[in-house]
C-alpha positions in Angstrom: 0.0 0.0 0.0 1.1 3.5 -0.7 0.1 6.4 1.6 0.8 10.0 1.0 0.2 12.7 3.5 -0.1 16.4 2.7 0.8 18.6 5.7 2.4 21.8 6.8 4.6 19.9 9.2 6.0 16.8 7.5 8.7 16.5 10.1 6.0 15.4 12.6 5.9 12.0 10.8 9.6 11.3 11.1 9.5 9.4 14.4 6.2 7.6 14.2 6.7 6.4 10.6 10.1 5.0 11.3 9.3 3.2 14.5 7.5 0.0 15.7 4.9 -1.4 13.3 5.3 1.3 10.7 9.0 0.7 10.4 8.2 -3.1 10.0 5.6 -2.3 7.3 8.1 -0.2 5.3 11.0 -2.6 5.9 8.9 -5.5 4.5 7.7 -3.5 1.5 4.1 -3.5 2.7 4.0 0.3 3.0 5.3 3.1 0.9 5.0 6.3 2.8 5.8 9.9 2.0 4.9 13.2 3.8 4.6 16.2 1.4 4.8 19.9 2.4 1.6 21.7 1.4 3.8 24.8 1.0 5.1 23.3 -2.3 1.7 24.3 -3.7 2.4 28.0 -3.0 3.8 30.1 -5.8 4.7 33.4 -4.1 8.1 34.1 -2.6 6.7 34.0 0.9 5.3 30.5 0.4 1.9 31.7 1.6 -0.6 29.0 2.2 -3.5 30.7 4.0 -5.6 33.9 4.0 -8.3 35.6 6.1 -11.8 34.2 5.7 -14.4 36.0 3.5 -17.1 37.5 5.6 -14.8 38.1 8.5 -14.1 36.1 11.6 -11.0 35.0 13.4 -8.3 32.7 12.2 -6.9 31.8 8.8 -8.1 29.4 6.1 -5.9 27.3 3.9 -6.2 28.5 0.3 -7.9 26.2 -2.3 -5.4 27.1 -5.1 -2.4 26.1 -2.9 -4.1 22.9 -1.8 -5.1 22.0 -5.3 -1.6 22.4 -6.7 -0.1 20.5 -3.8 -2.6 17.6 -4.2 -2.3 17.5 -8.0 1.5 17.3 -7.8 1.2 14.3 -5.5 -1.5 12.2 -7.3 -0.5 13.1 -10.9 -2.8 11.1 -13.2 -3.8 8.7 -10.5 -7.2 8.8 -8.8 -6.7 7.5 -5.2 -9.1 8.4 -2.4 -8.1 11.9 -1.1 -9.2 12.0 2.6 -9.4 15.1 4.6 -8.9 14.7 8.4 -11.8 16.7 9.9 -14.1 16.8 12.9 -16.9 16.8 10.4 -15.9 13.5 8.8 -17.3 10.1 9.4 -16.0 8.5 12.6 -13.0 6.2 12.2 -13.9 2.6 13.3 -12.6 -0.9 12.8 -14.9 -1.3 9.8 -13.8 2.0 8.2 -10.2 1.1 8.7 -10.8 -2.3 7.1 -12.6 -0.6 4.2 -9.7 1.9 3.6 -7.2 -1.0 3.7 -8.8 -2.4 0.5 -7.2 0.5 -1.5 -3.8 0.3 -3.0 -3.2 4.0 -2.3 -4.5 6.6 0.1 -3.8 10.4 0.2 -4.4 12.1 3.5 -4.8 15.8 3.8 -4.1 17.5 7.2 -5.9 20.8 7.8 -4.8 23.6 10.1 -6.0 26.9 11.4 -9.7 27.4 10.8 -9.8 24.7 8.2 -9.7 24.6 4.4 -11.5 26.5 1.7 -14.8 24.7 1.1 -14.1 24.5 -2.7 -11.5 21.9 -2.0 -14.3 19.4 -1.3 -15.7 20.0 -4.8 -12.4 19.8 -6.6 -10.4 16.8 -5.1 -11.5 15.6 -1.7 -13.3 12.3 -1.9 -13.8 11.5 1.8 -13.6 13.0 5.3 -12.5 11.0 8.4 -12.8 12.1 12.1 -11.0 10.2 14.9 -13.4 11.5 17.6 -15.6 14.3 18.8 -12.9 16.7 19.9 -10.7 19.3 18.2 -7.0 18.9 17.5 -4.5 21.7 16.5 -4.1 20.0 13.1 -4.8 16.8 11.2 -1.3 15.3 11.6 -2.1 13.2 14.8 -5.4 12.1 13.2 -3.5 11.0 10.1 -1.1 8.9 12.1 -4.1 7.2 13.9 -5.7 6.4 10.5 -2.5 5.0 9.1 -1.9 2.8 12.1 -5.5 1.5 12.1 -5.5 0.8 8.4 -2.1 -0.9 8.2 -3.2 -3.5 10.8 -5.5 -4.9 8.1 -2.7 -5.3 5.5 -2.0 -9.1 5.2 1.5 -10.1 6.5 2.1 -7.2 8.8 1.0 -8.6 12.2 2.7 -11.6 13.7 -0.1 -14.1 13.4 -2.6 -14.7 10.6 -5.9 -13.1 11.4 -4.5 -11.3 14.5 -6.3 -8.1 13.5 -9.6 -9.9 13.6 -8.9 -10.8 17.3 -8.4 -7.2 18.3 -11.0 -5.2 20.3 -13.9 -4.1 18.0 -13.1 -6.7 15.3 -16.4 -8.4 16.0 -18.0 -5.5 17.8 -16.8 -6.5 21.3 -13.9 -5.3 23.4 -10.9 -7.7 23.8 -10.8 -9.7 27.0 -7.9 -9.8 29.5 -4.6 -11.4 28.5 -2.0 -13.1 30.7 1.6 -14.4 30.4 4.3 -15.6 32.8 4.8 -15.7 35.7 1.7 -17.7 36.6 1.5 -16.0 40.0 2.8 -12.6 41.0 2.2 -10.7 44.3 -0.7 -12.9 45.2 -2.4 -12.5 41.8 -2.8 -15.7 39.7 -3.4 -16.4 36.1 -7.0 -17.9 35.8 -6.8 -21.7 36.1 -8.7 -22.3 32.9 -5.9 -20.7 30.9 -3.3 -23.0 32.4 -5.1 -26.3 31.8 -4.8 -26.5 28.0 -8.5 -27.2 27.2 -8.9 -25.1 24.1 -12.7 -25.3 24.0 -12.9 -24.1 27.7 -10.3 -21.4 27.0 -12.3 -20.1 24.0 -15.6 -20.1 26.0 -13.9 -18.3 28.9 -12.4 -15.7 26.6 -15.7 -15.0 24.9 -17.4 -14.6 28.3 -14.6 -12.2 29.3 -15.1 -10.2 26.1 -18.8 -9.9 26.9 -18.1 -9.0 30.5 -15.7 -6.2 29.6 -18.0 -4.8 26.9 -21.0 -5.0 29.3 -19.0 -3.1 32.0 -17.2 -0.6 29.8 -19.0 -0.1 26.5 -22.5 -1.5 26.7 -23.5 0.6 23.7 -21.4 -1.7 21.5 -23.6 -4.6 22.3 -26.4 -3.1 20.2 -24.3 -3.6 17.1 -22.2 -6.6 18.0 -22.4 -9.9 16.2 -24.0 -12.0 19.0 -24.8 -15.7 19.0 -27.5 -17.3 21.0 -24.8 -18.4 23.5 -23.6 -14.8 23.8 -27.1 -13.7 24.5 -27.5 -16.3 27.2 -24.2 -15.3 28.8 -25.2 -11.6 28.7 -28.4 -12.7 30.6 -26.3 -14.4 33.3 -24.1 -11.3 33.6 -27.2 -9.2 34.1 -28.4 -11.6 36.8 -25.0 -11.5 38.5 -25.0 -7.8 38.6 -28.5 -7.6 39.9 -27.6 -10.0 42.7 -24.5 -8.0 43.5 -26.6 -4.8 43.7 -29.1 -6.5 46.0 -26.3 -7.9 48.2 -24.7 -4.4 48.6 -28.0 -2.9 49.7 -28.5 -5.5 52.5 
């Protein structure tokens, strides 16, 4: 996969894109990445990229002509998705990341200041992505989050086949607890079921723990999760357990 980022601060990507999983992806030839300076689209001697908004108001707006030249210089005759990182965009999710990973190439545009000239949406932006309901100084951190989430779906990157489908949110539930050696530490033990080697019992335990963690932390996810009849039964028992615990605490 090839990912190009257009930004006013390409140096922000030096560390993250040369570390950990991103370094591995590039080293294995699974990712071709380049950060491009939006200022290359400016044609005046001051390399101006923004101007005051029509109609007044505070802040500055990135100019459509500068952005257009910068984007065209990067994509050439290609027609990849050009994604603007924006609080107004559709919310990044596991499914959205998996969808984006189907493309051979992505172009991410990082906004700044008060945003970008609206005409950019008509000319070259094909999608908008938000990473949450809050405002960041610019789109750079959001772009890094999108790249990381997308690259996890590229075959051959993670250590085990299908590992990305065992992550939290892969089937709509949060991931359950994980343990490794030592088996006991400061009076805390690894659950016995995980040490006995019965794969069916381990799978059943892990699924119940997923349900428990989602029930406790993100019950809203259960409305959209892929639940079996067994899952629904387990959720019923969790509800009964919580109800008994509440009654006990009141006595």
